[in-house]
C-alpha positions in Angstrom: 6.1 11.8 19.2 3.8 8.9 18.5 0.8 9.4 16.1 0.1 5.7 15.5 -3.5 4.6 15.5 -5.1 4.4 19.0 -4.5 0.9 20.4 -1.8 0.1 17.9 1.9 -0.1 18.9 4.3 2.4 17.3 7.0 1.0 14.9 9.6 1.0 17.6 7.3 -0.6 20.2 6.3 -3.3 17.7 9.8 -4.4 16.7 10.6 -4.6 20.5 7.5 -6.7 21.1 8.3 -9.1 18.1 12.0 -9.2 19.1 12.9 -7.9 15.6 16.5 -6.8 15.3 17.6 -3.7 13.4 21.0 -2.1 13.3 20.9 1.4 14.6 22.8 3.0 11.7 20.6 1.1 9.2 17.5 2.3 11.1 18.7 5.8 10.8 19.4 5.5 7.1 16.0 4.0 6.4 14.4 6.9 8.0 16.5 9.5 5.9 14.4 10.9 3.1 16.2 12.2 0.1 14.9 15.7 0.8 16.7 15.7 4.2 19.8 14.2 2.7 20.0 16.9 0.1 19.6 19.7 2.7 22.4 18.2 4.8 25.3 18.0 2.4 23.9 15.1 0.2 24.4 12.4 2.9 23.2 8.9 2.1 19.4 8.5 1.8 17.0 5.6 2.1 16.4 4.9 -1.6 18.8 1.9 -1.8 17.1 0.3 1.2 13.7 1.0 -0.3 14.9 -0.9 -3.4 15.8 -3.9 -1.3 12.8 -3.8 1.0 10.5 -3.8 -2.0 11.9 -7.1 -3.1 11.9 -8.6 0.4 8.2 -7.6 0.9 7.3 -9.1 -2.4 9.0 -12.4 -1.8 7.5 -12.8 1.7 4.0 -12.0 0.5 4.3 -14.3 -2.5 5.6 -17.0 -0.3 2.6 -16.7 2.1 0.2 -16.7 -0.9 1.7 -19.7 -2.5 1.6 -21.7 0.7 -1.8 -20.7 2.1 -3.9 -20.5 -1.0 -3.1 -23.7 -2.9 -6.5 -23.6 -4.8 -6.2 -20.0 -6.1 -5.1 -19.5 -9.7 -2.1 -17.5 -10.6 -4.3 -14.5 -11.7 -6.0 -14.2 -8.3 -2.8 -14.6 -6.4 -1.3 -11.8 -8.5 -4.3 -9.5 -7.7 -4.0 -10.2 -4.0 -0.3 -9.5 -4.0 -0.7 -6.3 -5.9 -3.3 -5.0 -3.4 -1.2 -5.9 -0.4 2.1 -4.4 -1.7 0.6 -1.3 -3.2 1.8 2.1 -2.1 -1.7 2.7 -0.7 -1.5 -0.4 1.4 2.0 0.3 2.6 1.1 3.8 3.6 -1.8 2.5 5.5 0.6 0.3 7.5 2.9 3.2 8.1 0.2 5.4 9.5 -0.9 2.6 11.8 2.7 2.4 13.1 3.3 6.2 13.3 6.2 6.0 10.8 5.5 9.5 9.4 6.6 11.0 12.8 10.0 9.2 12.6 11.1 9.9 9.1 13.6 12.8 8.6 12.4 15.2 6.0 13.7 18.3 4.4 12.1 21.7 5.1 10.1 21.7 1.9 8.5 18.3 2.6 7.8 19.2 6.2 5.8 22.3 5.2 3.9 20.5 2.5 2.6 17.6 4.7 5.3 15.1 3.8 4.7 13.2 7.0 1.4 12.0 5.6 2.3 11.6 2.0 1.4 8.2 0.6 4.6 7.9 -1.4 6.9 8.9 1.4 5.2 6.6 3.9 5.3 3.8 1.5 8.8 4.2 0.5 10.0 4.5 4.1 8.2 1.3 5.1 10.0 -0.5 2.4 13.3 1.1 3.5 12.7 -0.2 7.1 12.0 -3.7 5.8 15.4 -3.5 3.8 17.2 -2.3 7.0 15.7 -5.1 9.1 16.7 -7.7 6.3 20.3 -6.5 6.2 20.5 -6.8 10.0 18.8 -10.2 10.4 17.0 -12.1 7.8 14.6 -14.0 10.1 13.7 -10.7 11.8 12.7 -9.3 8.4 10.4 -12.4 7.8 8.8 -12.0 11.3 8.2 -8.4 10.7 6.7 -8.7 7.3 4.5 -11.6 8.1 3.2 -10.1 11.2 2.1 -6.9 9.4 1.1 -8.2 6.0 -0.3 -11.7 6.4 -3.5 -10.3 7.8 -3.8 -8.1 4.9 -3.5 -11.0 2.5 -6.2 -12.9 4.5 -8.5 -9.9 4.5 -8.0 -9.6 0.7 -9.0 -13.2 0.2 -12.1 -12.9 2.5 -13.4 -9.8 0.5 -14.6 -12.3 -2.1 -13.1 -10.4 -5.1 -9.5 -11.1 -4.2 -9.6 -7.7 -2.4 -11.9 -4.8 -1.6 -11.3 -2.9 -4.7 -13.8 -0.1 -3.7 -11.8 0.6 -0.6 -8.6 0.6 -2.5 -10.0 2.9 -5.1 -11.3 5.3 -2.4 -7.7 5.4 -0.9 -5.9 5.9 -4.2 -8.3 8.8 -5.0 -7.5 10.4 -1.7 -3.8 9.9 -2.4 -4.3 11.7 -5.7 -6.3 14.4 -4.1 -9.3 13.8 -6.4 -13.0 13.5 -5.5 -14.3 10.3 -4.1 -15.4 7.8 -6.7 -19.2 7.4 -7.4 -20.9 4.6 -9.3 -23.5 4.7 -12.0 -25.5 1.4 -12.0 -27.8 0.1 -14.7 -29.6 -3.2 -14.8 -31.4 -5.3 -17.4 -32.9 -8.7 -18.0 -35.6 -10.7 -16.2 -35.7 -10.9 -12.4 -34.3 -14.5 -12.5 -31.4 -13.4 -14.6 -30.5 -9.8 -14.0 -27.4 -8.2 -15.5 -25.9 -5.2 -13.8 -23.4 -2.8 -15.3 -21.3 -0.4 -13.1 -19.4 2.7 -14.2 -16.9 4.4 -11.9 -17.0 8.2 -12.1 -14.2 10.3 -10.5 -15.0 14.0 -10.9 -16.0 14.1 -14.5 -13.9 11.2 -15.6 -15.7 7.9 -16.5 -14.0 4.7 -16.6 -14.7 1.5 -18.5 -18.0 -0.2 -17.6 -18.0 -3.7 -15.8 -20.7 -6.3 -15.6 -21.9 -8.5 -12.7 -24.6 -10.8 -11.6 -25.4 -8.4 -8.8 -24.8 -4.8 -8.0 -21.9 -5.5 -5.6 -20.0 -7.7 -8.1 -20.3 -5.1 -10.9 -19.2 -2.3 -8.5 -16.1 -4.3 -7.5 -15.1 -5.1 -11.1 -15.5 -1.5 -12.2 -13.6 -0.4 -9.1 -10.8 -2.8 -9.9 -10.4 -1.4 -13.4 -10.4 2.2 -12.2 -7.9 1.4 -9.4 -5.4 -0.1 -11.8 -5.4 3.1 -13.9 -5.3 5.6 -11.1 -2.7 3.6 -9.2 -0.4 3.7 -12.2 -1.0 7.4 -12.4 -0.1 7.7 -8.7 3.1 5.8 -9.2 4.0 7.9 -12.2 3.4 11.1 -10.2 5.6 9.7 -7.4 8.4 8.9 -9.8 8.0 12.4 -11.4 8.2 14.1 -8.0 11.3 12.1 -7.0 13.1 12.8 -10.3 
């Protein structure tokens, strides 16, 4: 069953097209979620591969950032990396490749929409990277750079290290909260306007942010709210896995 985005290759099609090697047993392990492992006699699951894949992804993205953006300060590079390797970003890649239809889940996760859960998709993608890395290191580099270099470039072109508003929208969806709204106020003369934006999610208001124009203020406010809500998403994921 293939539910990748129309026009996009599935995971298995992509690795064949790229010539990426992955051991069959490691591939099976990477696709084995802990819920499935528990229901089948506590067989090995993909968590160790996920741990490895997280580091492989991080070093590949960091290497690309360092080499291709020599004029960017460390702070901006860190923001770009954080956006590209976030669970929201990883899950987006997984949905594009139809990975949710490949992962082996326990009955409980299947009945609660586990194939589309951000945390499961992100973790499985990292596990697949780990499996490819253990099979063939060059293949892992090819796979990661093919999928994530364009995301890095897109983050840079957005003008604020990344499109924080889109990232905030996605993390809100992952948390199951209402979509963010923006309260904007402005002051000052026409030649020197000052804009202040406040993100509102449901009845929750986040720290205001300033900008020289409305877009800049909104992006800065969204960045602050994203960091807080993404931390909450990660905490929820860890709690659910405990």
